[in-house]
N, C-alpha and C positions, 0 to 999 in steps of 0.2 A: 734321292733328291726329288724325283718326280712324285713320290708318295707324299712328301712334305708339302709340296706345292699344291697337290690335289686336296689335301686337308684344309689348306688356307682358302683356296678358291671355291671349293664345292662343299658347302656346309652339310650336305646330306650324308657324307661319308664320315662324319665326326662321331662315330660310335666308339664305345669303349674297346670293342674287339679290334677295330681297324687301328686305333691308336696303339693298342698292345702289339699288334703285328708290326707297326711302324717302329716301335721301340725295339723289338726283336731284330728287325732288319738293320737298324742303326748299330746295335750291339754286334751283330755279325760283321758288319763292315769295319768297325773299329778293331775287333779281334783279328780279322784278316790282315789289316794293316800292321798291327803289332807283330803278328807272327812273321809276316813277310819282311819287315824291317829287321827283326832279330835274326832271321835266317840269312838275310843279305849281308849283314855285318860280319858274319863268319867267313865269307868268301874273300874278304879283303886281306891281302898279305902285304906286310911292310918289311922291306929289306933295309937293315941298318948296318 
């Protein structure tokens, strides 16, 4: 989140490498959320 704000506010960091690193960080965050949500769903037990 802070990296995204930094790209918007500070134009000097808008290099292709910085944007690439920002995209990789965003991918890592989304992948972590997906893995944690899938792992969390397996811990729920329903008694019927």
